[in-house]
Phi, psi and omega in degrees: 000145180259221202258331190299328181308325190271352169294334178271323187267357184311319177271324187292324183258026179257023183238160177198163170181162174292146190299327183275352178226072189299338178281339191266085174285166177293338172300310186291316184294320176297311177303317180294325179292325179286322177296319178300320183296314176300322180278002183058031178261081197299313180292321167299323178299315184294314187302304182299313186289319182296322180285331177292323175295317174299323178291321177301319178289318180301316183294309182294319178296327179288325181287326172303312184296320179294314178302310185304315181291317183287331181279347179264004180276141172273095190280354178286337180268008184281144188266007180301321176241075185294336178264013184284129182254127172261134180206179183291336181278352187243031178308315180299310178301322175300313180305307184284335175296317175301317183285329178293320174293321177301313176306308175306314176302317180290326177296315178297324175291324175299312184292332174284321187269327186233049190292335181245022184275135181282152175282131189195086185248111175232105183293337183291320179284331173301315179295327177301320179288319179300330182261010175057036174299325177304327176293333178294307179299315181296331183291326184281324177298319176294322178298318185291343175259011181063026172265082192287322182301312180288326177303314181296312180301319178288317179294319179301314184298316181295326182283328178306326183255010173216061191292346183267010180278098185291331175299316179294324186291315178297323180285335177290327178295330178284319184298330181293344179280346181290145179295139173065028179277338193306312183285353187267355179282084181233142177273109181284352177237029176300125179286148182297320183293328178286318180300315184290323179295314181293320175300319179300317178298322178295321176293323177295319180287336176273359178061033173266082191295317180292321178294318176300319183297320180299316177295314185291323177293323175294317180300324174294316174308309183293325184294312183290328177294312181300318177298318180296319181292316174308310181295321175300321176292341176290352182287350183135184010278155176246167172300153176289136180218073182259016179279358181243173176288171192301309185296322178295318177303310183301314184294320181299312180295318179296324179292324181294322180292322177296323180293322179296316181300319181294326181293338180297326181294315178300312183299312184289328184270002179256122180254118175298147181302139177249145187269116170285163187289338185259014179277136176250147178284352186279336186242352182230136176264136169274131178223160174298142175245098178267120184247109181294338181251027183300308185290317183292332184292339174302316183284337176288311174305313185296321181296321180288320178293325176293319174307310178300334177261012177061028178264078190295321184290324176290327177294319177297320182297320182283331173303306179306322178291321174306321179293337175300327181267332184215081185293351188234026176287118186297319181296318179288327175303309178304318177303308184297320177294328173296311183297319182289321185291331179273355178076016181295320179219175169239179188301329184294340181279351184270070183244117185307151172285136188302323188293328185280323176299311178300316183298311186296310182303311181299308179292334175294318176293322176294324176297321181295318180295313180301316176297325178290325180291314184303314185286330190251336186266325179306326185282349176265000182283131179244125184283126173236150183297138184262132173282133186275143177282146180272349184255145177294146183282148182295338176298322182299323182287320182294324182298335177296336182261313188283323185306136180258121182291172169292128193253130169358243177251029192318117187279073172274159189216164179242157172242145180234153180204157172257008179303119180245358182063357175050034187296342183258003183277073184253126179287135187243143181261117168225079185249000000 
């Protein structure tokens, strides 16, 4: 589905709630949790915020399911317009007919899954979830009821995704002094593709080749699944932008979606720092670890692991796949020459894996479009005076609820790690 759908759906699909409590959306639950925090009602704070996280995930997982199902339908076979004639002269009608049917499908899915949900779109609260702010509140509420294990886990999770938070950093140093705190430093939101990737590296370094292959293959499966889900959520909803003509509105929304798609790369390729058992918080800072070669490194690890298990054809296939992302890598060139010189495989075996080709081509085309927009449209922007609104922005109202004041001795904490993902430990063949 493209963009027209969300001009219609921007309000309809902006609601959510737990199935057993349809009126309690994560927006409401989060707001109530913050109110309980300010009122020092620690158990209510925990209850509301934990449920808000559950509902946030429930809503987005359900929305992904709706998008996936509706976008997979062949609407040309739809009987809604039985007399509609498709031809080369009616491409525009064909295009919008499909998207109108996509919209109808999404509305039906919403009515089925969210039939009793109130409309409630508050971008400030959505941003709070994207930045893991509920975990910030939760760690303190758990601390106030002396549940140190949960306090540490939630604080650690928050800091992993907000490594520049100095307050949390200082408080993590305090938490490490608590008795039995060591096992509580857990990332409660560790993504599957990151988990399998890191397990694969550990098996790789231990030369457990078959286990490494299993981990890296599963990491790839989870990566492409997560990428697809991330891109589905980029379909919207968006803010209303009806100030332009029809084609400009469509182009603006499409550009927003492309930028969101590109941001999926950053999300998936960024691993929050992990703490090793011998790490102390006084000498190590946790930072986001963005790996530009994160995806292609899977294929580099795999080609060597398959080589060590004498699965030459799979090794060659992963060499070829690595070239999709970096066609001039000297080390991999040497690997390919080695395989060919030893007679393990022939040139026909160096065929890239299909999922990598589709992924690379899609992102390459999107980058071309965004670069074109950047180069050609910015020069056409004319600054015009803006009319000030007489009414206060809703964000100002929400900030009075969401903003965290300076807190007593609030035991926020930081995580530190020496985790480097060993992304550059690639075995090279020079025989």
